[in-house]
C-alpha positions in Angstrom: -1.7 -21.9 52.8 -0.8 -25.5 53.2 -3.0 -28.0 55.0 -2.5 -28.5 58.7 -0.9 -31.9 58.1 1.6 -30.4 55.6 2.4 -27.6 58.0 3.1 -30.1 60.7 5.3 -32.1 58.4 7.3 -28.9 57.5 7.8 -28.3 61.2 9.1 -31.8 61.6 11.6 -31.5 58.8 12.5 -27.8 59.1 11.6 -26.8 62.7 9.1 -24.3 61.3 6.9 -23.4 58.4 9.1 -21.0 56.3 7.3 -17.7 55.5 7.9 -18.2 51.8 6.1 -21.5 51.9 3.1 -19.8 53.4 3.0 -17.6 50.3 2.3 -20.5 47.9 -1.2 -20.5 46.3 -3.6 -22.9 48.0 -4.1 -25.3 45.1 -0.3 -25.8 44.9 1.0 -25.4 48.4 0.8 -29.1 49.5 2.1 -30.2 46.2 5.0 -27.7 46.2 6.0 -28.9 49.7 5.9 -32.5 48.4 8.3 -31.7 45.5 10.6 -29.8 47.9 10.5 -32.7 50.4 10.7 -35.6 48.1 13.3 -34.4 45.6 15.3 -32.0 47.8 15.2 -33.8 51.1 14.3 -37.3 50.3 16.4 -40.3 49.3 17.0 -40.2 45.6 19.7 -41.2 43.1 21.9 -38.2 44.1 23.5 -38.0 47.5 22.8 -34.9 49.7 26.3 -33.6 48.7 25.6 -34.0 45.0 22.2 -32.3 45.4 23.7 -29.4 47.2 26.3 -28.8 44.5 23.7 -29.0 41.7 21.4 -26.7 43.6 24.1 -24.1 44.4 25.2 -24.1 40.8 21.7 -23.7 39.5 21.0 -20.9 42.0 24.2 -19.1 41.1 23.4 -19.4 37.3 19.9 -18.0 37.9 21.5 -15.2 40.0 19.0 -15.9 42.8 20.4 -14.6 46.2 17.7 -16.5 48.1 18.3 -19.8 46.5 22.1 -19.3 46.6 22.1 -18.6 50.3 19.7 -21.5 51.1 21.6 -24.0 49.1 25.0 -22.9 50.4 23.8 -23.5 53.9 22.4 -26.9 52.7 25.8 -27.7 51.2 27.5 -27.0 54.5 25.2 -29.4 56.2 26.3 -32.0 53.6 30.0 -31.3 54.4 30.7 -29.7 51.0 33.9 -27.8 51.2 34.4 -24.2 50.2 36.7 -25.3 47.4 34.0 -27.7 46.1 31.4 -24.9 46.2 33.6 -22.5 44.4 34.3 -25.1 41.7 30.6 -25.9 41.3 29.8 -22.3 40.9 32.6 -21.8 38.4 31.3 -24.8 36.4 27.9 -23.2 36.3 29.4 -20.0 35.0 31.4 -21.8 32.3 28.3 -23.7 31.2 26.3 -20.4 31.1 29.2 -18.7 29.1 29.4 -21.4 26.4 25.6 -21.5 26.2 25.6 -17.8 25.5 28.3 -18.3 22.8 26.4 -21.2 21.2 23.0 -19.4 21.2 24.4 -16.0 20.2 26.2 -17.4 17.3 23.2 -19.6 16.3 25.3 -22.8 16.1 23.4 -25.4 14.2 22.1 -27.9 16.8 22.3 -31.0 14.6 26.0 -30.1 13.7 26.7 -29.6 17.4 25.2 -33.0 18.3 27.2 -34.8 15.6 30.4 -33.0 16.6 29.8 -33.8 20.3 29.2 -37.5 19.5 32.5 -37.6 17.6 34.3 -36.0 20.6 32.7 -38.5 23.0 33.6 -41.4 20.8 37.2 -40.2 20.5 37.6 -39.9 24.3 36.1 -43.3 24.8 38.6 -44.8 22.3 41.6 -43.1 23.8 40.6 -44.1 27.4 40.3 -47.7 26.4 43.6 -47.8 24.4 46.6 -49.1 26.3 49.2 -46.5 27.3 52.3 -46.5 25.1 55.5 -47.2 26.9 
């Protein structure tokens, strides 16, 4: 169980101490809350909308109903639309799909990196090129 100060902080942020936070092992409970607070709720490089989309996508890819529900609710608080949520989850699925293809076929990593670098360079060159009339 988290220290009294940590419990009070959770109540300030969340209106309660979630039961699942009470299940965290003593040596890690305060630290775990700090990670949740600082990275998930704190001001970081990502906006709340971006965080919510990343978290929903990760939760869906992990197939965790708890995290999916929590982060969908969080996304609604950040004004993420239903269409944006659906797209984020679809992107997570696409990424998982191609990861399966790459791993299952044991694609050589160095070849993959070289090929990806060539693709990125090609796209950069074509974005910088003036459009033909």
